[in-house]
C-alpha positions in Angstrom: 72.9 18.4 123.2 71.6 17.0 126.4 68.4 16.2 124.5 70.3 13.6 122.5 71.3 11.9 125.8 67.7 12.2 127.1 66.4 10.5 124.1 69.1 7.8 124.3 68.4 7.2 127.9 64.6 7.0 127.3 65.2 4.5 124.6 66.8 2.3 127.3 65.0 2.8 130.5 62.0 4.4 132.0 62.9 7.7 133.6 60.9 10.6 134.9 61.3 14.2 133.8 62.5 15.0 137.4 65.2 12.4 137.2 66.4 13.6 133.8 66.6 17.2 135.1 68.8 15.8 138.0 71.0 14.0 135.5 71.2 17.2 133.4 72.1 19.4 136.3 75.1 17.1 137.2 76.4 17.2 133.6 78.9 19.2 131.7 78.8 19.5 127.9 82.1 19.7 126.2 82.9 20.5 122.5 86.1 19.0 121.1 87.9 20.0 117.9 89.3 17.4 115.5 92.5 15.8 117.0 91.7 17.4 120.4 92.4 15.1 123.3 89.8 14.5 125.9 92.3 12.8 128.2 96.0 11.9 127.8 98.1 9.0 129.0 99.1 9.7 132.6 95.8 11.5 133.4 93.6 9.9 136.0 90.2 9.3 134.3 87.4 10.3 136.8 84.5 10.9 134.5 81.7 9.1 132.6 81.5 10.4 129.1 78.7 10.0 126.6 79.4 10.9 122.9 76.4 13.0 121.8 78.0 13.6 118.4 81.3 12.9 116.8 83.9 10.1 116.8 86.6 9.4 119.5 89.3 7.0 119.7 91.1 5.4 122.7 94.7 4.5 121.9 98.1 3.9 123.5 101.5 4.2 122.2 103.7 1.1 122.5 107.3 0.9 123.5 108.0 0.5 119.7 106.5 4.0 119.1 103.5 2.6 117.3 99.9 3.6 118.1 97.7 0.8 119.2 94.0 1.6 118.9 91.9 0.0 121.6 88.5 1.2 120.7 86.5 3.8 118.7 83.4 5.6 120.2 80.7 7.1 117.9 77.5 8.9 118.3 75.4 7.5 121.3 78.3 5.5 122.7 80.1 5.8 126.0 83.9 6.2 126.3 86.0 5.7 129.3 89.2 4.2 130.6 87.6 1.7 133.0 90.7 0.7 134.8 91.8 4.3 135.5 88.2 5.1 136.4 87.7 2.2 138.8 91.2 2.3 140.5 91.9 6.0 140.2 95.3 5.4 138.7 97.1 7.0 135.8 95.8 6.0 132.5 97.9 4.3 129.8 95.5 5.6 127.1 94.8 8.8 125.2 91.3 9.7 124.2 91.0 11.9 121.3 88.4 13.4 119.0 88.8 12.2 115.4 86.2 14.8 114.2 84.5 17.8 115.8 82.7 16.1 118.7 80.3 16.9 121.5 80.4 14.9 124.7 78.4 15.0 127.9 80.5 14.4 131.1 79.7 13.6 134.7 82.4 13.4 137.4 82.8 10.0 139.1 81.4 11.6 142.3 78.3 13.0 140.6 77.6 9.9 138.7 77.7 7.8 141.9 75.3 10.3 143.6 73.0 10.0 140.6 73.0 6.2 140.7 72.2 6.2 144.4 69.3 8.7 143.7 68.1 6.9 140.5 67.9 3.2 140.9 67.0 2.8 137.2 70.2 4.6 136.3 72.2 2.3 138.4 70.7 -0.8 136.9 71.3 0.7 133.4 75.0 1.3 134.3 75.3 -2.3 135.4 73.9 -3.4 132.0 76.3 -1.2 130.2 79.3 -2.6 132.1 78.2 -6.1 131.4 77.8 -5.4 127.8 81.2 -3.7 127.6 82.8 -6.7 129.4 81.1 -9.1 126.8 82.3 -6.9 123.9 85.9 -7.0 125.2 85.8 -10.7 125.5 84.6 -11.0 121.9 87.2 -8.6 120.8 90.0 -10.5 122.5 88.9 -13.8 121.1 88.7 -12.3 117.6 92.2 -10.9 117.9 93.7 -14.3 118.8 91.6 -16.6 116.6 90.3 -14.7 113.6 91.8 -14.1 110.2 92.2 -10.6 108.9 89.1 -11.0 106.7 87.0 -12.1 109.8 88.4 -9.2 111.8 87.5 -6.7 109.1 84.0 -8.0 108.7 83.5 -7.9 112.5 84.7 -4.3 112.4 82.2 -3.4 109.7 79.4 -4.8 111.9 80.5 -3.1 115.1 81.3 0.2 113.5 79.1 0.7 110.5 80.1 3.6 108.3 83.2 4.4 110.4 85.6 4.1 107.4 84.3 7.5 106.2 85.3 9.0 109.6 88.5 7.2 110.5 91.9 7.2 108.8 92.8 3.8 107.4 96.0 3.5 109.5 93.8 3.7 112.7 91.5 0.9 111.4 94.6 -1.2 110.8 95.9 -0.5 114.3 92.6 -1.5 115.8 92.5 -4.7 113.9 96.1 -5.5 114.4 97.0 -5.7 110.8 99.0 -3.6 108.3 97.4 -0.7 106.5 98.1 -2.5 103.1 96.0 -5.5 104.4 93.1 -3.1 105.3 93.3 -1.4 102.0 93.2 -4.8 100.2 90.2 -6.0 102.4 88.4 -2.7 101.8 88.6 -3.1 98.1 87.5 -6.7 98.2 84.6 -5.7 100.5 83.5 -2.9 98.1 83.5 -5.3 95.2 81.3 -7.9 97.0 78.8 -5.2 98.1 
């Protein structure tokens, strides 16, 4: 599956075969079963994780016992708990596979070494972090200012085709609305398209 990552990386940066081999040598491929956690709340997240195939979800369980979905990750996306990774503190999130998935993982130490050895990779990482920050800002703004319909439409744009891969209650959790609202919006969206 490393070839999936190699193709992804080559679509974003110019990189030599030698540098790709270095990146490959430092990676670990992991296969996850449906519902298998990649990390659980309380773990310290010290890895960079690329989703070669599948679908993952980052979520937390609130004091009320409800699941709160923070983010989904699909093919060719990255998934991490940035706060736990940066500060090496226990995570408040669980990351689990929503379908059989294959991920490629690098330890924090190995990734740091690779970024030092391959300047283009460091520049790419900085671009990814900036894009992630911008996406988080848009998501926060959407959560505090958008109607349920607007949130639903934004979800469709951000995660095209995810409804076939994700249970409806998780979509509702991500959008911060009831399952019934998502069901109604889904029907309306289907009628319009």
